[in-house]
C-alpha positions in Angstrom: 92.9 121.8 117.6 96.1 120.1 116.3 97.6 116.7 117.0 97.8 116.0 120.7 99.3 113.2 122.9 96.8 111.5 125.3 97.3 109.0 128.1 94.8 106.3 129.1 94.8 104.0 132.2 94.4 100.3 131.9 90.7 99.5 131.2 89.9 103.0 129.8 88.1 103.2 126.5 90.0 105.1 123.8 87.3 105.1 121.2 83.8 103.5 120.9 82.2 101.3 118.3 79.5 103.2 116.4 80.8 106.7 117.2 81.3 109.1 114.3 85.0 109.3 113.6 86.5 112.8 113.8 90.1 111.8 114.4 92.5 108.8 114.1 95.2 107.7 116.4 98.8 106.3 116.6 99.7 104.1 119.6 103.0 105.4 121.0 103.3 103.3 124.1 101.5 100.4 125.6 99.0 97.8 124.3 95.3 98.1 123.4 92.6 95.6 122.7 90.2 95.7 119.8 86.6 94.7 120.7 83.2 94.2 119.0 80.1 94.5 121.2 82.1 95.8 124.1 79.0 97.2 125.8 77.4 93.7 125.9 77.9 91.1 128.6 80.4 89.0 126.5 82.4 91.3 124.3 84.2 89.7 121.3 88.0 90.5 121.2 89.1 90.9 117.6 92.8 91.4 118.3 95.4 93.7 119.9 97.3 96.8 118.9 100.9 97.5 119.8 103.1 100.5 119.9 103.6 102.0 116.4 100.2 101.0 115.0 97.5 103.3 113.7 93.8 102.9 114.4 90.6 104.7 113.7 91.7 105.7 110.2 89.0 103.9 108.3 86.3 106.1 109.9 88.2 109.1 108.6 89.0 107.8 105.2 85.5 106.5 104.4 83.4 108.7 106.6 81.9 105.7 108.4 81.1 105.0 112.0 83.8 103.4 114.2 83.8 99.6 113.6 85.2 98.6 116.9 85.9 99.7 120.5 89.5 100.2 121.5 90.4 99.6 125.1 93.7 100.2 126.9 95.1 96.8 128.0 98.0 98.6 129.8 98.8 102.2 130.5 98.7 103.7 127.0 100.0 106.8 125.3 98.5 107.8 121.9 98.8 110.7 119.5 95.3 111.8 118.3 95.2 113.4 114.8 92.0 115.3 114.0 90.4 114.7 110.6 91.1 118.3 109.4 94.8 118.0 110.5 95.6 114.8 108.6 97.3 116.6 105.7 99.3 118.8 108.1 100.3 115.8 110.1 101.6 113.9 107.0 103.4 117.1 105.7 105.2 117.4 109.0 105.8 113.6 109.2 106.0 112.4 105.6 107.6 109.0 106.6 104.3 108.2 108.4 102.5 107.9 105.1 104.4 104.7 104.4 103.8 103.6 108.0 100.1 104.0 107.6 100.1 102.2 104.2 102.1 99.3 105.8 99.5 99.2 108.7 96.6 99.0 106.2 98.6 96.5 104.0 99.2 94.2 107.0 95.5 94.2 107.9 94.6 93.5 104.2 97.0 90.5 104.2 95.5 89.2 107.5 92.0 89.6 106.2 92.9 88.0 102.8 94.3 85.0 104.7 91.1 84.7 106.8 89.0 84.9 103.6 91.1 82.2 101.9 90.7 80.0 105.0 86.9 80.4 104.8 86.9 79.3 101.2 89.0 76.2 102.0 86.6 75.4 104.9 83.5 75.8 102.6 85.0 73.5 100.0 85.8 70.9 102.8 82.3 71.1 104.1 80.7 70.8 100.7 82.8 67.8 99.9 82.5 66.1 103.3 80.1 63.5 104.8 78.3 64.2 108.1 81.0 62.6 110.2 83.7 64.8 108.7 81.5 67.9 109.1 81.3 67.2 112.9 85.1 67.0 113.0 85.3 70.5 111.5 83.0 71.9 114.2 85.7 74.1 115.9 86.5 75.7 112.6 82.8 76.2 111.8 82.1 77.8 115.2 84.9 80.3 114.6 83.2 81.5 111.4 79.8 81.5 113.0 81.1 83.7 115.8 82.7 86.0 113.3 79.4 86.3 111.3 77.3 87.0 114.4 79.6 89.8 115.5 79.8 91.5 112.1 76.5 90.8 110.3 74.9 94.2 111.0 78.0 96.4 110.8 79.5 96.3 107.3 78.2 98.3 104.4 79.4 97.8 100.8 82.1 100.5 100.0 81.5 102.6 96.8 84.4 102.0 94.4 82.7 104.2 91.7 82.8 107.2 94.1 86.5 106.7 94.7 87.2 106.6 90.9 85.0 109.7 90.3 87.0 111.6 92.9 90.3 110.5 91.4 89.1 111.6 87.9 88.7 115.2 89.2 92.4 115.4 90.1 94.7 117.2 87.7 98.0 115.6 86.7 100.6 116.7 89.3 103.6 115.4 87.2 104.9 113.5 90.3 104.9 109.9 89.2 106.5 108.3 86.1 103.6 108.0 83.5 104.0 105.6 80.6 101.8 104.4 77.7 101.5 100.6 77.3 100.1 98.6 74.3 98.0 95.5 74.6 100.0 92.5 75.8 102.8 94.5 77.4 104.0 93.7 81.0 103.8 96.4 83.7 105.6 94.1 86.1 106.4 90.4 86.3 105.7 87.8 88.9 108.8 87.2 91.2 110.3 90.6 90.6 111.0 93.0 93.5 110.0 96.6 92.9 109.7 99.5 95.3 106.7 101.2 93.7 103.0 101.0 93.2 100.9 101.9 90.1 97.9 104.0 89.1 95.9 102.9 86.1 94.7 106.1 84.5 93.1 104.4 81.4 92.8 101.0 79.9 92.5 97.6 81.6 95.1 95.3 83.3 94.9 91.7 84.3 96.8 90.2 87.3 97.9 86.7 86.2 99.8 84.1 88.3 102.0 81.5 86.6 101.8 83.5 83.3 102.1 81.3 80.2 102.4 78.1 82.1 99.9 75.2 82.5 98.9 76.6 85.9 98.2 80.1 84.5 95.3 81.8 86.4 93.8 85.3 86.1 93.5 86.5 89.7 92.0 89.9 89.1 91.0 92.3 86.3 91.6 96.0 86.9 89.8 98.9 85.2 90.6 102.6 85.3 90.9 104.5 87.5 92.5 102.1 89.9 95.5 101.7 92.2 97.4 98.4 92.1 100.7 96.8 93.1 100.9 98.8 96.4 102.6 95.8 98.0 105.8 97.0 96.3 105.8 99.9 98.6 104.4 98.2 101.7 106.8 95.3 101.7 109.9 94.2 99.8 108.5 90.8 98.9 108.5 89.6 95.2 105.4 90.3 93.1 102.9 87.5 93.4 101.5 87.9 89.9 102.2 89.4 86.4 100.4 92.6 85.4 99.5 92.5 81.7 97.7 95.1 79.7 94.5 93.7 78.3 93.0 96.7 76.4 94.4 98.2 73.2 96.3 100.7 75.2 96.8 101.8 78.9 98.2 104.8 80.6 100.0 103.8 83.9 101.7 105.9 86.5 104.4 104.4 88.7 104.7 105.9 92.2 107.7 105.4 94.5 108.0 106.2 98.3 109.9 109.3 97.3 107.0 110.3 95.1 104.6 109.9 98.0 106.6 112.3 100.1 106.4 114.9 97.3 102.7 114.3 96.8 101.8 115.2 100.3 103.1 118.7 99.5 102.0 119.0 95.8 98.8 117.0 95.7 97.6 115.8 99.2 94.3 114.8 97.7 96.0 112.0 95.8 97.6 110.7 99.0 94.2 110.7 100.6 92.8 108.7 97.7 95.6 106.2 97.8 94.9 105.7 101.5 91.2 105.5 100.8 91.9 102.9 98.2 93.6 100.7 100.8 90.8 101.3 103.2 88.3 100.3 100.4 90.1 97.1 99.7 90.2 96.2 103.4 86.4 96.9 103.9 85.6 94.9 100.7 87.6 92.0 102.0 85.8 92.3 105.3 82.5 92.0 103.5 83.6 89.1 101.3 84.8 87.3 104.5 81.6 87.9 106.5 79.5 86.7 103.5 81.5 83.5 103.5 81.0 83.2 107.2 77.3 83.8 106.6 77.2 80.9 104.1 78.9 78.6 106.6 76.6 79.8 109.4 73.3 79.4 107.5 74.3 76.1 105.9 76.2 74.2 108.6 75.0 75.8 111.8 73.3 72.6 112.9 76.3 70.4 112.1 
């Protein structure tokens, strides 16, 4: 069965939490709600989906159960893409690769902001007296609710498996591959670039405020890894400087045009790029829920 359009009436379930994912969707018309524990008396609404957004892709990319229930909030039209038709769909609609990357990137940014908020709240709670803790109750309750909804649903994604699969791929000669020496820049903070990178060998550090008093290493990246995908997802300036830390590194730059070529020449690499974004989102989810757990178990009685 190929991709097919489907209509749902208001209140109908489009996909159920816990089901095995065999397809993913794009919302063409209408509005849908994203719920946890929908079958229970008081379901928890996680958010909304609007026309143009994808959903259900993580279950396909990571072979995991559906993490939420999607319900039509209005009359809804979707296109359903079966798992075994994903490559065909992107070959026929190469522009949709970028759209799905933007969708995942937007969710990563939202989750990163939630995680940052949880870290600020934890610091405030640790530094506060009892009176101040009580004034933070509404923020604490939000994180307790988030933890209670998600505590049994998230499993740690396997980054090693992702790297092992990438290692099996042969060079498709699509991207621009360069050799870098230790200390060389791959990109600089503040620069706008319309590309992402694949680290084939070596190690790279992401550093903010490089060579200033406020310098801070944000992340260390080892091969094989993807990084800098925000250059494709948005046109915002780089938020850090990428510097080679090892003696040498082999780095491939990939542009949106390269992605459209890749879907024809090496669709497996496209799938791995999408899986990388899904992995990052799931890892952020876990980090956020763990922070919510600390807030819940330490300050639940506040």
